[in-house]
MARTIDREN-319116 format. One record per residue (C-alpha): residue in one letter; z negated, x negated, y negated. Coordinates in steps of 0.5 Angstrom, whole numbers, plus 500, padded with zeros to 3 digits. Layout:
MARTIDREN-319116
AZXY/...
***
This chain:
MARTIDREN-319116
X297430210/X301431217/X300424219/X293425217/X293431222/X296427228/X291422227/X285426227/X288429234/X289422237/X282421235/X279427238/X283426244/X280418244/X273420243/X273426248/X276421254/X271415252/X265420252/X268423259/X268416262/X262413258/X266408254/X261410248/X255406250/X250401247/X255395248/X260398243/X260395237/X260399231/X262398223/X261403218/X266403212/X267408206/X274409204/X276412197/X276419200/X269420201/X269419209/X265414213/X269410217/X267408224/X270402227/X269401234/X271395238/X272397245/X274390247/X281391247/X283395240/X280397234/X280405233/X278408226/X274414227/X271419223/X264419223/X264427222/X268427229/X263422232/X257426230/X260432233/X262430240/X256425241/X251431239/X255435244/X254431249/X247430248/X246437248/X250438255/X246432258/X239436256/X242443259/X244439265/X237436266/X234443264/X238446270/X236440274/X229441273/X229449274/X232448280/X227444283/X221449280/X225454283/X225451290/X218450290/X214453295/X208454290/X208460286/X208458278/X207462272/X206460265/X203465261/X200465253/X194470253/X195473259/X202475258/X207472263/X213468259/X216464266/X215464273/X219462279/X222465285/X216464289/X212467284/X217473284/X216474291/X208473291/X208479286/X213483290/X218483284/X225484285/X226479279/X223475274/X225480269/X220485273/X214480271/X216477264/X212479258/X207483263/X200481262/X196478268/X191483267/X195489269/X195486277/X188484277/X184488282/X177487278/X174490272/X177488265/X170484264/X172479270/X178478267/X175476260/X170472264/X175468267/X178467260/X171465257/X171460263/X178457262/X176456255/X170452257/X174447261/X177446255/X184445258/X182441264/X184443271/X180449273/X181452280/X179459282/X180465287/X182472284/X184479288/X191482285/X195488287/X203486288/X208491285/X209494292/X202496292/X199491297/X193487295/X192480296/X188474295/X190468291/X187461289/X190459282/X190452280/X190453272/X191448267/X194447259/X201446258/X206446252/X211451253/X217452248/X213448243/X206452243/X200452247/X200455254/X197456261/X200454267/X198458274/X200455281/X198460285/X197460293/X196466297/X190466301/X189473304/X190470311/X185465310/X180470307/X181474313/X179468318/X173466313/X171474314/X172474321/X168467322/X162470318/X162476322/X162473328/X156469325/X152475323/X154481327/X152482334/X158482338/X156487343/X153493339/X157491332/X150491329/X147485325/X144480329/X138476329/X140471324/X143476319/X137481320/X132474318/X137473312/X136480310/X128480311/X128474306/X132477301/X128484301/X122480300/X124477294/X127483291/X120487293/X116481290/X120482284/X120489283/X113490286/X115495291/X114495299/X117496305/X116496313/X119492319/X120496326/X120492332/X123496338/X123494345/X126499350/X121501356/X125501363/X131497360/X130491365/X130496371/X136499369/X140493368/X138490375/X139496379/X145499375/X149492373/X150489367/X156493365/X151499365/X146495361/X151493356/X153500355/X146503354/X145498349/X151500345/X149508346/X141506343/X144502337/X148509335/X142513336/X137508332/X143508326/X142516326/X135516325/X135512319/X138512311/X144509310/X141503306/X136501312/X138496316/X138496324/X139490328/X139487335/X134482335/X135479342/X136482349/X133490349/X129488342/X131491336/X129491328/X129496323/X128494316/X126500311/X126498304/X121502299/X118505305/X111508306/X106509312/X108516312/X115515312/X115510317/X111515322/X117520320/X122515322/X118512329/X117520331/X125521330/X127514334/X122517340/X125524340/X132521340/X131518346/X127524350/X134526352/X137522358/X143518357/X149519362/X153513363/X159513369/X155519372/X149516372/X143519368/X139514365/X132514362/X129509357/X123510352/X122506345/X115502344/X115501337/X111496332/X110497325/X108492320/X108493312/X109489306/X105486303/X099489306/X101485313/X104479310/X108476305/X113472309/X118473314/X115470320/X108473319/X111480318/X115480324/X110476329/X105482327/X110488328/X112484335/X104484337/X103491334/X110493339/X106490345/X100493344/X104500344/X106498351/X099497353/X098504350/X102507355/X109506352/X114511348/X110511342/X109507336/X103502333/X102500326/X099493325/X092495322/X091500327/X091495332/X085490334/X085484339/X093484339/X095480345/X100474341/X107474344/X112468342/X118470338/
***
């Protein structure tokens, strides 16, 4: 018994050493022999000597080495994922199962424990129906790569925009979904600024010509669908050119800004006031009849009755207003604008500081828009 214990200790030391120095590899010749004591014996020819080893010890040590190698590889890949600048999340039915350091930072957490086992739905800044719609979209793609944008609220309360690339994976032996998330908040702000510059008059802050034309097209579609009507106001400032020429462009610009504020104060919140060009303005009045148009036109004229003071100068301007009605005066944007412009021109010819409906005008002089 004593010899057996000593032999086993020697065998253990030999296998440990050979494992550490990678002697046990595919080049080692192994022979199996069953002894009377019921143990399988493994004869290993290392090229220099024969060592009789117990298969029990062999299996134990070899298995331990495989586990250690697996853990080392797992740690290596985990380190690679943690070093990734992309935020990576793994979830199952919305429940977060894994995230890396970038994911922790992205959602404003202190550690991954703040996020694990929490549902993505808790962070989304939209209705639950939007999340349900997103899940249905993921199902529709049936495991394919899906890219979408979503707005989330971080743990510190900051709201950010994310672009997420999602795909199906297997995690812990079960199906899961991987999210690779990128913060696109700055990009969205830049896009919004570009759009704002494209659709907003830089001087007055009002919608510009392009914006009001788009709004008019949409208003026509909505009114046609809902069988409603609306009005188009075309406004020109009487005497603006004289102010601009005599007092300078800075004064003229300030005057346009003041008039913009006055015009907005005369209409409802859902009405659209836009700067069309130069000293010309357009107003779109949804669901407006002729009587309401007259009320608004009188308010605009009244708002410009009083002088406007700019840099100590007293300035007087008046509006000439042309009004076209949908669908009576046209069913296309160009026709409605043209008719309102011509009616405005007639108001000027009638003495200015007044408004004119299209149907009341006759032999209107045509003016190029």
